[in-house]
mmCIF file of the N, C-alpha and C atoms, coordinates in Angstrom:
data_MODEL
# 
_entry.id   MODEL 
# 
loop_
_atom_site.group_PDB 
_atom_site.id 
_atom_site.type_symbol 
_atom_site.label_atom_id 
_atom_site.label_alt_id 
_atom_site.label_comp_id 
_atom_site.label_asym_id 
_atom_site.label_entity_id 
_atom_site.label_seq_id 
_atom_site.pdbx_PDB_ins_code 
_atom_site.Cartn_x 
_atom_site.Cartn_y 
_atom_site.Cartn_z 
_atom_site.occupancy 
_atom_site.B_iso_or_equiv 
_atom_site.pdbx_formal_charge 
_atom_site.auth_seq_id 
_atom_site.auth_comp_id 
_atom_site.auth_asym_id 
_atom_site.auth_atom_id 
_atom_site.pdbx_PDB_model_num 
ATOM 1   N N  . UNK A 1 1  ? 1.143  -1.241  0.332   1.00 0.00 ? 1  UNK A N  1 
ATOM 2   C CA . UNK A 1 1  ? -0.050 0.197   -0.198  1.00 0.00 ? 1  UNK A CA 1 
ATOM 3   C C  . UNK A 1 1  ? 0.669  1.359   0.072   1.00 0.00 ? 1  UNK A C  1 
ATOM 4   N N  . UNK A 1 2  ? 1.709  1.175   0.669   1.00 0.00 ? 2  UNK A N  1 
ATOM 5   C CA . UNK A 1 2  ? 2.896  2.339   0.971   1.00 0.00 ? 2  UNK A CA 1 
ATOM 6   C C  . UNK A 1 2  ? 3.581  2.720   -0.471  1.00 0.00 ? 2  UNK A C  1 
ATOM 7   N N  . UNK A 1 3  ? 4.127  1.759   -1.468  1.00 0.00 ? 3  UNK A N  1 
ATOM 8   C CA . UNK A 1 3  ? 4.642  2.334   -2.715  1.00 0.00 ? 3  UNK A CA 1 
ATOM 9   C C  . UNK A 1 3  ? 3.351  2.303   -3.213  1.00 0.00 ? 3  UNK A C  1 
ATOM 10  N N  . UNK A 1 4  ? 1.960  2.013   -3.330  1.00 0.00 ? 4  UNK A N  1 
ATOM 11  C CA . UNK A 1 4  ? 1.094  2.254   -4.584  1.00 0.00 ? 4  UNK A CA 1 
ATOM 12  C C  . UNK A 1 4  ? 1.243  4.148   -3.975  1.00 0.00 ? 4  UNK A C  1 
ATOM 13  N N  . UNK A 1 5  ? 1.082  4.133   -2.923  1.00 0.00 ? 5  UNK A N  1 
ATOM 14  C CA . UNK A 1 5  ? 0.528  5.516   -2.611  1.00 0.00 ? 5  UNK A CA 1 
ATOM 15  C C  . UNK A 1 5  ? 1.906  6.735   -2.667  1.00 0.00 ? 5  UNK A C  1 
ATOM 16  N N  . UNK A 1 6  ? 3.072  6.087   -2.695  1.00 0.00 ? 6  UNK A N  1 
ATOM 17  C CA . UNK A 1 6  ? 4.044  7.108   -2.875  1.00 0.00 ? 6  UNK A CA 1 
ATOM 18  C C  . UNK A 1 6  ? 4.375  7.237   -4.964  1.00 0.00 ? 6  UNK A C  1 
ATOM 19  N N  . UNK A 1 7  ? 4.165  6.148   -5.523  1.00 0.00 ? 7  UNK A N  1 
ATOM 20  C CA . UNK A 1 7  ? 4.101  6.282   -6.851  1.00 0.00 ? 7  UNK A CA 1 
ATOM 21  C C  . UNK A 1 7  ? 2.913  6.828   -7.391  1.00 0.00 ? 7  UNK A C  1 
ATOM 22  N N  . UNK A 1 8  ? 1.492  6.955   -6.610  1.00 0.00 ? 8  UNK A N  1 
ATOM 23  C CA . UNK A 1 8  ? 0.935  7.988   -7.023  1.00 0.00 ? 8  UNK A CA 1 
ATOM 24  C C  . UNK A 1 8  ? 1.208  9.604   -6.667  1.00 0.00 ? 8  UNK A C  1 
ATOM 25  N N  . UNK A 1 9  ? 1.715  9.319   -5.392  1.00 0.00 ? 9  UNK A N  1 
ATOM 26  C CA . UNK A 1 9  ? 2.798  10.855  -5.220  1.00 0.00 ? 9  UNK A CA 1 
ATOM 27  C C  . UNK A 1 9  ? 3.513  11.617  -6.053  1.00 0.00 ? 9  UNK A C  1 
ATOM 28  N N  . UNK A 1 10 ? 4.639  10.448  -6.576  1.00 0.00 ? 10 UNK A N  1 
ATOM 29  C CA . UNK A 1 10 ? 5.322  10.981  -7.802  1.00 0.00 ? 10 UNK A CA 1 
ATOM 30  C C  . UNK A 1 10 ? 4.636  11.030  -8.295  1.00 0.00 ? 10 UNK A C  1 
ATOM 31  N N  . UNK A 1 11 ? 3.529  10.581  -9.073  1.00 0.00 ? 11 UNK A N  1 
ATOM 32  C CA . UNK A 1 11 ? 3.162  11.318  -10.374 1.00 0.00 ? 11 UNK A CA 1 
ATOM 33  C C  . UNK A 1 11 ? 2.091  12.455  -10.344 1.00 0.00 ? 11 UNK A C  1 
ATOM 34  N N  . UNK A 1 12 ? 1.883  12.776  -8.974  1.00 0.00 ? 12 UNK A N  1 
ATOM 35  C CA . UNK A 1 12 ? 0.885  14.156  -8.829  1.00 0.00 ? 12 UNK A CA 1 
ATOM 36  C C  . UNK A 1 12 ? 2.172  14.921  -8.685  1.00 0.00 ? 12 UNK A C  1 
ATOM 37  N N  . UNK A 1 13 ? 3.270  14.569  -8.063  1.00 0.00 ? 13 UNK A N  1 
ATOM 38  C CA . UNK A 1 13 ? 4.620  15.790  -8.780  1.00 0.00 ? 13 UNK A CA 1 
ATOM 39  C C  . UNK A 1 13 ? 4.839  15.923  -9.979  1.00 0.00 ? 13 UNK A C  1 
ATOM 40  N N  . UNK A 1 14 ? 5.427  15.089  -10.590 1.00 0.00 ? 14 UNK A N  1 
ATOM 41  C CA . UNK A 1 14 ? 5.417  14.764  -12.289 1.00 0.00 ? 14 UNK A CA 1 
ATOM 42  C C  . UNK A 1 14 ? 4.159  16.128  -13.269 1.00 0.00 ? 14 UNK A C  1 
ATOM 43  N N  . UNK A 1 15 ? 3.156  15.342  -12.748 1.00 0.00 ? 15 UNK A N  1 
ATOM 44  C CA . UNK A 1 15 ? 2.058  16.035  -13.557 1.00 0.00 ? 15 UNK A CA 1 
ATOM 45  C C  . UNK A 1 15 ? 1.988  17.763  -12.792 1.00 0.00 ? 15 UNK A C  1 
ATOM 46  N N  . UNK A 1 16 ? 1.989  18.001  -11.607 1.00 0.00 ? 16 UNK A N  1 
ATOM 47  C CA . UNK A 1 16 ? 2.714  19.188  -11.090 1.00 0.00 ? 16 UNK A CA 1 
ATOM 48  C C  . UNK A 1 16 ? 3.432  20.084  -11.603 1.00 0.00 ? 16 UNK A C  1 
ATOM 49  N N  . UNK A 1 17 ? 4.772  19.400  -11.431 1.00 0.00 ? 17 UNK A N  1 
ATOM 50  C CA . UNK A 1 17 ? 5.340  19.946  -12.174 1.00 0.00 ? 17 UNK A CA 1 
ATOM 51  C C  . UNK A 1 17 ? 5.568  20.609  -14.088 1.00 0.00 ? 17 UNK A C  1 
ATOM 52  N N  . UNK A 1 18 ? 4.658  19.484  -14.144 1.00 0.00 ? 18 UNK A N  1 
ATOM 53  C CA . UNK A 1 18 ? 4.474  20.198  -16.085 1.00 0.00 ? 18 UNK A CA 1 
ATOM 54  C C  . UNK A 1 18 ? 3.149  21.310  -16.298 1.00 0.00 ? 18 UNK A C  1 
ATOM 55  N N  . UNK A 1 19 ? 2.259  21.537  -15.012 1.00 0.00 ? 19 UNK A N  1 
ATOM 56  C CA . UNK A 1 19 ? 1.390  22.164  -15.032 1.00 0.00 ? 19 UNK A CA 1 
ATOM 57  C C  . UNK A 1 19 ? 2.444  23.827  -14.704 1.00 0.00 ? 19 UNK A C  1 
ATOM 58  N N  . UNK A 1 20 ? 2.928  23.638  -13.961 1.00 0.00 ? 20 UNK A N  1 
ATOM 59  C CA . UNK A 1 20 ? 3.797  25.049  -13.894 1.00 0.00 ? 20 UNK A CA 1 
ATOM 60  C C  . UNK A 1 20 ? 4.377  25.484  -14.787 1.00 0.00 ? 20 UNK A C  1 
ATOM 61  N N  . UNK A 1 21 ? 5.383  24.438  -15.777 1.00 0.00 ? 21 UNK A N  1 
ATOM 62  C CA . UNK A 1 21 ? 5.638  24.822  -16.735 1.00 0.00 ? 21 UNK A CA 1 
ATOM 63  C C  . UNK A 1 21 ? 4.758  25.191  -17.774 1.00 0.00 ? 21 UNK A C  1 
ATOM 64  N N  . UNK A 1 22 ? 3.291  24.934  -17.905 1.00 0.00 ? 22 UNK A N  1 
ATOM 65  C CA . UNK A 1 22 ? 2.604  25.457  -19.079 1.00 0.00 ? 22 UNK A CA 1 
ATOM 66  C C  . UNK A 1 22 ? 2.016  26.493  -18.396 1.00 0.00 ? 22 UNK A C  1 
ATOM 67  N N  . UNK A 1 23 ? 1.907  26.579  -17.117 1.00 0.00 ? 23 UNK A N  1 
ATOM 68  C CA . UNK A 1 23 ? 0.709  27.501  -16.484 1.00 0.00 ? 23 UNK A CA 1 
ATOM 69  C C  . UNK A 1 23 ? 1.011  28.734  -17.392 1.00 0.00 ? 23 UNK A C  1 
ATOM 70  N N  . UNK A 1 24 ? 2.022  29.454  -17.165 1.00 0.00 ? 24 UNK A N  1 
ATOM 71  C CA . UNK A 1 24 ? 2.351  30.381  -17.944 1.00 0.00 ? 24 UNK A CA 1 
ATOM 72  C C  . UNK A 1 24 ? 1.700  31.216  -18.977 1.00 0.00 ? 24 UNK A C  1 
ATOM 73  N N  . UNK A 1 25 ? 1.802  30.081  -19.619 1.00 0.00 ? 25 UNK A N  1 
ATOM 74  C CA . UNK A 1 25 ? 1.442  30.263  -21.009 1.00 0.00 ? 25 UNK A CA 1 
ATOM 75  C C  . UNK A 1 25 ? -0.123 30.070  -21.245 1.00 0.00 ? 25 UNK A C  1 
ATOM 76  N N  . UNK A 1 26 ? -0.621 28.908  -20.466 1.00 0.00 ? 26 UNK A N  1 
ATOM 77  C CA . UNK A 1 26 ? -1.924 28.436  -20.544 1.00 0.00 ? 26 UNK A CA 1 
ATOM 78  C C  . UNK A 1 26 ? -3.265 29.348  -20.030 1.00 0.00 ? 26 UNK A C  1 
ATOM 79  N N  . UNK A 1 27 ? -2.194 29.653  -18.725 1.00 0.00 ? 27 UNK A N  1 
ATOM 80  C CA . UNK A 1 27 ? -3.345 30.809  -17.979 1.00 0.00 ? 27 UNK A CA 1 
ATOM 81  C C  . UNK A 1 27 ? -3.434 32.577  -19.187 1.00 0.00 ? 27 UNK A C  1 
ATOM 82  N N  . UNK A 1 28 ? -2.600 32.389  -19.310 1.00 0.00 ? 28 UNK A N  1 
ATOM 83  C CA . UNK A 1 28 ? -1.889 33.805  -19.942 1.00 0.00 ? 28 UNK A CA 1 
ATOM 84  C C  . UNK A 1 28 ? -1.594 34.963  -19.192 1.00 0.00 ? 28 UNK A C  1 
ATOM 85  N N  . UNK A 1 29 ? -0.643 34.597  -18.202 1.00 0.00 ? 29 UNK A N  1 
ATOM 86  C CA . UNK A 1 29 ? 0.174  35.628  -17.612 1.00 0.00 ? 29 UNK A CA 1 
ATOM 87  C C  . UNK A 1 29 ? 1.151  36.210  -17.824 1.00 0.00 ? 29 UNK A C  1 
ATOM 88  N N  . UNK A 1 30 ? 1.403  35.340  -18.897 1.00 0.00 ? 30 UNK A N  1 
ATOM 89  C CA . UNK A 1 30 ? 3.320  35.834  -19.628 1.00 0.00 ? 30 UNK A CA 1 
ATOM 90  C C  . UNK A 1 30 ? 2.371  36.440  -21.120 1.00 0.00 ? 30 UNK A C  1 
ATOM 91  N N  . UNK A 1 31 ? 2.363  37.303  -21.390 1.00 0.00 ? 31 UNK A N  1 
ATOM 92  C CA . UNK A 1 31 ? 2.066  38.453  -22.871 1.00 0.00 ? 31 UNK A CA 1 
ATOM 93  C C  . UNK A 1 31 ? 3.010  37.601  -23.502 1.00 0.00 ? 31 UNK A C  1 
ATOM 94  N N  . UNK A 1 32 ? 2.323  37.619  -25.016 1.00 0.00 ? 32 UNK A N  1 
ATOM 95  C CA . UNK A 1 32 ? 2.886  36.901  -26.091 1.00 0.00 ? 32 UNK A CA 1 
ATOM 96  C C  . UNK A 1 32 ? 3.938  37.902  -26.697 1.00 0.00 ? 32 UNK A C  1 
ATOM 97  N N  . UNK A 1 33 ? 5.515  37.449  -26.919 1.00 0.00 ? 33 UNK A N  1 
ATOM 98  C CA . UNK A 1 33 ? 5.814  38.262  -27.312 1.00 0.00 ? 33 UNK A CA 1 
ATOM 99  C C  . UNK A 1 33 ? 7.075  39.378  -26.628 1.00 0.00 ? 33 UNK A C  1 
ATOM 100 N N  . UNK A 1 34 ? 5.896  39.258  -25.336 1.00 0.00 ? 34 UNK A N  1 
ATOM 101 C CA . UNK A 1 34 ? 7.355  40.186  -24.556 1.00 0.00 ? 34 UNK A CA 1 
ATOM 102 C C  . UNK A 1 34 ? 8.267  39.115  -23.752 1.00 0.00 ? 34 UNK A C  1 
ATOM 103 N N  . UNK A 1 35 ? 8.876  39.757  -23.130 1.00 0.00 ? 35 UNK A N  1 
ATOM 104 C CA . UNK A 1 35 ? 10.019 39.053  -22.287 1.00 0.00 ? 35 UNK A CA 1 
ATOM 105 C C  . UNK A 1 35 ? 9.551  38.773  -21.333 1.00 0.00 ? 35 UNK A C  1 
ATOM 106 N N  . UNK A 1 36 ? 10.131 37.333  -20.639 1.00 0.00 ? 36 UNK A N  1 
ATOM 107 C CA . UNK A 1 36 ? 9.693  36.718  -19.839 1.00 0.00 ? 36 UNK A CA 1 
ATOM 108 C C  . UNK A 1 36 ? 9.810  37.421  -18.717 1.00 0.00 ? 36 UNK A C  1 
ATOM 109 N N  . UNK A 1 37 ? 8.449  37.448  -17.800 1.00 0.00 ? 37 UNK A N  1 
ATOM 110 C CA . UNK A 1 37 ? 8.110  37.632  -16.525 1.00 0.00 ? 37 UNK A CA 1 
ATOM 111 C C  . UNK A 1 37 ? 9.297  37.386  -15.380 1.00 0.00 ? 37 UNK A C  1 
ATOM 112 N N  . UNK A 1 38 ? 9.686  37.379  -14.088 1.00 0.00 ? 38 UNK A N  1 
ATOM 113 C CA . UNK A 1 38 ? 10.150 36.910  -13.213 1.00 0.00 ? 38 UNK A CA 1 
ATOM 114 C C  . UNK A 1 38 ? 9.334  35.607  -12.563 1.00 0.00 ? 38 UNK A C  1 
ATOM 115 N N  . UNK A 1 39 ? 7.836  36.173  -12.791 1.00 0.00 ? 39 UNK A N  1 
ATOM 116 C CA . UNK A 1 39 ? 6.969  34.322  -12.335 1.00 0.00 ? 39 UNK A CA 1 
ATOM 117 C C  . UNK A 1 39 ? 7.104  33.887  -13.184 1.00 0.00 ? 39 UNK A C  1 
ATOM 118 N N  . UNK A 1 40 ? 6.847  34.170  -14.590 1.00 0.00 ? 40 UNK A N  1 
ATOM 119 C CA . UNK A 1 40 ? 7.417  32.986  -15.607 1.00 0.00 ? 40 UNK A CA 1 
ATOM 120 C C  . UNK A 1 40 ? 8.560  31.914  -15.382 1.00 0.00 ? 40 UNK A C  1 
ATOM 121 N N  . UNK A 1 41 ? 9.892  33.128  -15.883 1.00 0.00 ? 41 UNK A N  1 
ATOM 122 C CA . UNK A 1 41 ? 11.107 31.940  -15.150 1.00 0.00 ? 41 UNK A CA 1 
ATOM 123 C C  . UNK A 1 41 ? 11.250 31.304  -13.637 1.00 0.00 ? 41 UNK A C  1 
ATOM 124 N N  . UNK A 1 42 ? 10.439 32.061  -12.833 1.00 0.00 ? 42 UNK A N  1 
ATOM 125 C CA . UNK A 1 42 ? 10.551 30.996  -11.888 1.00 0.00 ? 42 UNK A CA 1 
ATOM 126 C C  . UNK A 1 42 ? 9.592  29.848  -11.776 1.00 0.00 ? 42 UNK A C  1 
ATOM 127 N N  . UNK A 1 43 ? 8.525  29.590  -12.499 1.00 0.00 ? 43 UNK A N  1 
ATOM 128 C CA . UNK A 1 43 ? 7.683  28.605  -12.867 1.00 0.00 ? 43 UNK A CA 1 
ATOM 129 C C  . UNK A 1 43 ? 8.360  27.770  -13.648 1.00 0.00 ? 43 UNK A C  1 
ATOM 130 N N  . UNK A 1 44 ? 8.909  28.438  -14.474 1.00 0.00 ? 44 UNK A N  1 
ATOM 131 C CA . UNK A 1 44 ? 9.648  27.163  -15.549 1.00 0.00 ? 44 UNK A CA 1 
ATOM 132 C C  . UNK A 1 44 ? 11.038 26.395  -14.600 1.00 0.00 ? 44 UNK A C  1 
ATOM 133 N N  . UNK A 1 45 ? 11.697 27.153  -13.730 1.00 0.00 ? 45 UNK A N  1 
ATOM 134 C CA . UNK A 1 45 ? 12.379 26.544  -13.242 1.00 0.00 ? 45 UNK A CA 1 
ATOM 135 C C  . UNK A 1 45 ? 11.748 25.472  -12.075 1.00 0.00 ? 45 UNK A C  1 
ATOM 136 N N  . UNK A 1 46 ? 10.768 25.788  -11.104 1.00 0.00 ? 46 UNK A N  1 
ATOM 137 C CA . UNK A 1 46 ? 10.668 25.392  -10.590 1.00 0.00 ? 46 UNK A CA 1 
ATOM 138 C C  . UNK A 1 46 ? 9.595  24.060  -10.681 1.00 0.00 ? 46 UNK A C  1 
ATOM 139 N N  . UNK A 1 47 ? 9.054  24.535  -11.936 1.00 0.00 ? 47 UNK A N  1 
ATOM 140 C CA . UNK A 1 47 ? 8.046  23.551  -12.508 1.00 0.00 ? 47 UNK A CA 1 
ATOM 141 C C  . UNK A 1 47 ? 9.133  22.461  -13.409 1.00 0.00 ? 47 UNK A C  1 
ATOM 142 N N  . UNK A 1 48 ? 10.045 22.429  -14.134 1.00 0.00 ? 48 UNK A N  1 
ATOM 143 C CA . UNK A 1 48 ? 11.003 21.892  -14.098 1.00 0.00 ? 48 UNK A CA 1 
ATOM 144 C C  . UNK A 1 48 ? 11.730 21.042  -13.323 1.00 0.00 ? 48 UNK A C  1 
ATOM 145 N N  . UNK A 1 49 ? 12.209 21.727  -12.392 1.00 0.00 ? 49 UNK A N  1 
ATOM 146 C CA . UNK A 1 49 ? 13.018 20.550  -11.541 1.00 0.00 ? 49 UNK A CA 1 
ATOM 147 C C  . UNK A 1 49 ? 11.903 19.944  -10.594 1.00 0.00 ? 49 UNK A C  1 
ATOM 148 N N  . UNK A 1 50 ? 10.743 19.682  -10.529 1.00 0.00 ? 50 UNK A N  1 
ATOM 149 C CA . UNK A 1 50 ? 9.843  19.310  -9.886  1.00 0.00 ? 50 UNK A CA 1 
ATOM 150 C C  . UNK A 1 50 ? 9.251  18.354  -10.694 1.00 0.00 ? 50 UNK A C  1 
ATOM 151 N N  . UNK A 1 51 ? 9.220  18.338  -11.885 1.00 0.00 ? 51 UNK A N  1 
ATOM 152 C CA . UNK A 1 51 ? 9.187  16.928  -12.600 1.00 0.00 ? 51 UNK A CA 1 
ATOM 153 C C  . UNK A 1 51 ? 10.280 16.312  -13.178 1.00 0.00 ? 51 UNK A C  1 
ATOM 154 N N  . UNK A 1 52 ? 11.171 17.115  -13.634 1.00 0.00 ? 52 UNK A N  1 
ATOM 155 C CA . UNK A 1 52 ? 12.572 16.239  -13.942 1.00 0.00 ? 52 UNK A CA 1 
ATOM 156 C C  . UNK A 1 52 ? 12.903 15.096  -12.871 1.00 0.00 ? 52 UNK A C  1 
ATOM 157 N N  . UNK A 1 53 ? 12.654 15.372  -11.123 1.00 0.00 ? 53 UNK A N  1 
ATOM 158 C CA . UNK A 1 53 ? 12.980 15.302  -10.675 1.00 0.00 ? 53 UNK A CA 1 
ATOM 159 C C  . UNK A 1 53 ? 12.146 13.992  -10.282 1.00 0.00 ? 53 UNK A C  1 
ATOM 160 N N  . UNK A 1 54 ? 10.515 13.666  -10.103 1.00 0.00 ? 54 UNK A N  1 
ATOM 161 C CA . UNK A 1 54 ? 9.586  12.919  -9.910  1.00 0.00 ? 54 UNK A CA 1 
ATOM 162 C C  . UNK A 1 54 ? 10.068 12.074  -11.277 1.00 0.00 ? 54 UNK A C  1 
ATOM 163 N N  . UNK A 1 55 ? 10.200 12.751  -12.363 1.00 0.00 ? 55 UNK A N  1 
ATOM 164 C CA . UNK A 1 55 ? 10.448 11.444  -13.360 1.00 0.00 ? 55 UNK A CA 1 
ATOM 165 C C  . UNK A 1 55 ? 11.353 10.681  -13.267 1.00 0.00 ? 55 UNK A C  1 
ATOM 166 N N  . UNK A 1 56 ? 12.562 10.801  -13.150 1.00 0.00 ? 56 UNK A N  1 
ATOM 167 C CA . UNK A 1 56 ? 14.125 10.300  -12.865 1.00 0.00 ? 56 UNK A CA 1 
ATOM 168 C C  . UNK A 1 56 ? 14.155 9.522   -11.393 1.00 0.00 ? 56 UNK A C  1 
ATOM 169 N N  . UNK A 1 57 ? 13.144 10.033  -10.168 1.00 0.00 ? 57 UNK A N  1 
ATOM 170 C CA . UNK A 1 57 ? 12.409 9.191   -9.581  1.00 0.00 ? 57 UNK A CA 1 
ATOM 171 C C  . UNK A 1 57 ? 11.806 7.524   -9.741  1.00 0.00 ? 57 UNK A C  1 
ATOM 172 N N  . UNK A 1 58 ? 10.575 8.481   -10.333 1.00 0.00 ? 58 UNK A N  1 
ATOM 173 C CA . UNK A 1 58 ? 9.760  7.356   -11.070 1.00 0.00 ? 58 UNK A CA 1 
ATOM 174 C C  . UNK A 1 58 ? 10.613 6.319   -11.908 1.00 0.00 ? 58 UNK A C  1 
ATOM 175 N N  . UNK A 1 59 ? 11.271 6.723   -12.799 1.00 0.00 ? 59 UNK A N  1 
ATOM 176 C CA . UNK A 1 59 ? 12.340 5.413   -13.674 1.00 0.00 ? 59 UNK A CA 1 
ATOM 177 C C  . UNK A 1 59 ? 13.028 4.932   -12.873 1.00 0.00 ? 59 UNK A C  1 
ATOM 178 N N  . UNK A 1 60 ? 13.676 5.389   -11.730 1.00 0.00 ? 60 UNK A N  1 
ATOM 179 C CA . UNK A 1 60 ? 14.825 4.855   -10.427 1.00 0.00 ? 60 UNK A CA 1 
ATOM 180 C C  . UNK A 1 60 ? 13.544 3.139   -10.279 1.00 0.00 ? 60 UNK A C  1 
ATOM 181 N N  . UNK A 1 61 ? 12.486 3.821   -9.666  1.00 0.00 ? 61 UNK A N  1 
ATOM 182 C CA . UNK A 1 61 ? 11.760 2.937   -9.375  1.00 0.00 ? 61 UNK A CA 1 
ATOM 183 C C  . UNK A 1 61 ? 11.336 1.726   -10.102 1.00 0.00 ? 61 UNK A C  1 
ATOM 184 N N  . UNK A 1 62 ? 10.895 1.862   -11.405 1.00 0.00 ? 62 UNK A N  1 
ATOM 185 C CA . UNK A 1 62 ? 11.069 1.124   -12.429 1.00 0.00 ? 62 UNK A CA 1 
ATOM 186 C C  . UNK A 1 62 ? 11.878 0.008   -12.314 1.00 0.00 ? 62 UNK A C  1 
ATOM 187 N N  . UNK A 1 63 ? 12.870 0.778   -12.644 1.00 0.00 ? 63 UNK A N  1 
ATOM 188 C CA . UNK A 1 63 ? 14.144 -0.078  -12.617 1.00 0.00 ? 63 UNK A CA 1 
ATOM 189 C C  . UNK A 1 63 ? 14.554 -1.379  -11.853 1.00 0.00 ? 63 UNK A C  1 
ATOM 190 N N  . UNK A 1 64 ? 14.260 -0.599  -10.581 1.00 0.00 ? 64 UNK A N  1 
ATOM 191 C CA . UNK A 1 64 ? 14.666 -1.390  -9.322  1.00 0.00 ? 64 UNK A CA 1 
ATOM 192 C C  . UNK A 1 64 ? 13.258 -2.804  -9.143  1.00 0.00 ? 64 UNK A C  1 
ATOM 193 N N  . UNK A 1 65 ? 11.750 -1.750  -9.669  1.00 0.00 ? 65 UNK A N  1 
ATOM 194 C CA . UNK A 1 65 ? 11.003 -3.256  -10.399 1.00 0.00 ? 65 UNK A CA 1 
ATOM 195 C C  . UNK A 1 65 ? 11.523 -4.259  -10.473 1.00 0.00 ? 65 UNK A C  1 
ATOM 196 N N  . UNK A 1 66 ? 11.960 -3.632  -12.016 1.00 0.00 ? 66 UNK A N  1 
ATOM 197 C CA . UNK A 1 66 ? 12.430 -4.959  -12.969 1.00 0.00 ? 66 UNK A CA 1 
ATOM 198 C C  . UNK A 1 66 ? 13.573 -5.711  -12.417 1.00 0.00 ? 66 UNK A C  1 
ATOM 199 N N  . UNK A 1 67 ? 14.215 -4.784  -11.505 1.00 0.00 ? 67 UNK A N  1 
ATOM 200 C CA . UNK A 1 67 ? 15.567 -5.541  -11.366 1.00 0.00 ? 67 UNK A CA 1 
ATOM 201 C C  . UNK A 1 67 ? 15.167 -6.917  -10.337 1.00 0.00 ? 67 UNK A C  1 
ATOM 202 N N  . UNK A 1 68 ? 14.310 -6.700  -9.324  1.00 0.00 ? 68 UNK A N  1 
ATOM 203 C CA . UNK A 1 68 ? 13.692 -7.355  -8.324  1.00 0.00 ? 68 UNK A CA 1 
ATOM 204 C C  . UNK A 1 68 ? 12.840 -8.780  -8.872  1.00 0.00 ? 68 UNK A C  1 
ATOM 205 N N  . UNK A 1 69 ? 12.087 -8.337  -9.947  1.00 0.00 ? 69 UNK A N  1 
ATOM 206 C CA . UNK A 1 69 ? 11.211 -9.284  -10.871 1.00 0.00 ? 69 UNK A CA 1 
ATOM 207 C C  . UNK A 1 69 ? 11.747 -10.164 -11.782 1.00 0.00 ? 69 UNK A C  1 
ATOM 208 N N  . UNK A 1 70 ? 13.387 -9.813  -12.650 1.00 0.00 ? 70 UNK A N  1 
ATOM 209 C CA . UNK A 1 70 ? 14.036 -10.803 -13.083 1.00 0.00 ? 70 UNK A CA 1 
ATOM 210 C C  . UNK A 1 70 ? 14.804 -11.273 -11.733 1.00 0.00 ? 70 UNK A C  1 
ATOM 211 N N  . UNK A 1 71 ? 15.337 -11.408 -10.790 1.00 0.00 ? 71 UNK A N  1 
ATOM 212 C CA . UNK A 1 71 ? 15.934 -11.804 -9.683  1.00 0.00 ? 71 UNK A CA 1 
ATOM 213 C C  . UNK A 1 71 ? 14.782 -13.228 -9.302  1.00 0.00 ? 71 UNK A C  1 
ATOM 214 N N  . UNK A 1 72 ? 13.749 -12.242 -9.039  1.00 0.00 ? 72 UNK A N  1 
ATOM 215 C CA . UNK A 1 72 ? 13.070 -13.459 -8.739  1.00 0.00 ? 72 UNK A CA 1 
ATOM 216 C C  . UNK A 1 72 ? 12.434 -14.437 -9.470  1.00 0.00 ? 72 UNK A C  1 
ATOM 217 N N  . UNK A 1 73 ? 12.908 -14.476 -11.013 1.00 0.00 ? 73 UNK A N  1 
ATOM 218 C CA . UNK A 1 73 ? 12.239 -15.506 -12.178 1.00 0.00 ? 73 UNK A CA 1 
ATOM 219 C C  . UNK A 1 73 ? 14.218 -16.245 -12.398 1.00 0.00 ? 73 UNK A C  1 
ATOM 220 N N  . UNK A 1 74 ? 14.862 -15.476 -11.728 1.00 0.00 ? 74 UNK A N  1 
ATOM 221 C CA . UNK A 1 74 ? 16.325 -16.646 -11.822 1.00 0.00 ? 74 UNK A CA 1 
ATOM 222 C C  . UNK A 1 74 ? 16.248 -17.349 -11.182 1.00 0.00 ? 74 UNK A C  1 
ATOM 223 N N  . UNK A 1 75 ? 15.380 -17.281 -9.627  1.00 0.00 ? 75 UNK A N  1 
ATOM 224 C CA . UNK A 1 75 ? 15.266 -18.077 -8.105  1.00 0.00 ? 75 UNK A CA 1 
ATOM 225 C C  . UNK A 1 75 ? 14.667 -18.933 -8.983  1.00 0.00 ? 75 UNK A C  1 
ATOM 226 N N  . UNK A 1 76 ? 13.552 -18.584 -9.375  1.00 0.00 ? 76 UNK A N  1 
ATOM 227 C CA . UNK A 1 76 ? 12.103 -19.679 -9.654  1.00 0.00 ? 76 UNK A CA 1 
ATOM 228 C C  . UNK A 1 76 ? 12.734 -20.716 -10.868 1.00 0.00 ? 76 UNK A C  1 
ATOM 229 N N  . UNK A 1 77 ? 13.567 -20.664 -11.805 1.00 0.00 ? 77 UNK A N  1 
ATOM 230 C CA . UNK A 1 77 ? 14.577 -21.175 -12.841 1.00 0.00 ? 77 UNK A CA 1 
ATOM 231 C C  . UNK A 1 77 ? 15.351 -22.373 -12.271 1.00 0.00 ? 77 UNK A C  1 
ATOM 232 N N  . UNK A 1 78 ? 15.953 -22.064 -10.970 1.00 0.00 ? 78 UNK A N  1 
ATOM 233 C CA . UNK A 1 78 ? 16.879 -22.543 -10.363 1.00 0.00 ? 78 UNK A CA 1 
ATOM 234 C C  . UNK A 1 78 ? 16.250 -23.895 -9.158  1.00 0.00 ? 78 UNK A C  1 
# 
């Protein structure tokens, strides 16, 4: 149960980070063609870090789960 909750939290962090990256343009508080505001730059950095960190953590978790499954499969054959 804890694993599912952790993966769900990572997915929410990833989606939240993507939203922070897209929000200045989707909501419209970054005028098109103008120089980026400080809020837009902040959203891009924080959103990118959140999404990137969550994505890397999800990939590491998936690789660890696959390694464990392969390890179990080798023991089942022996």
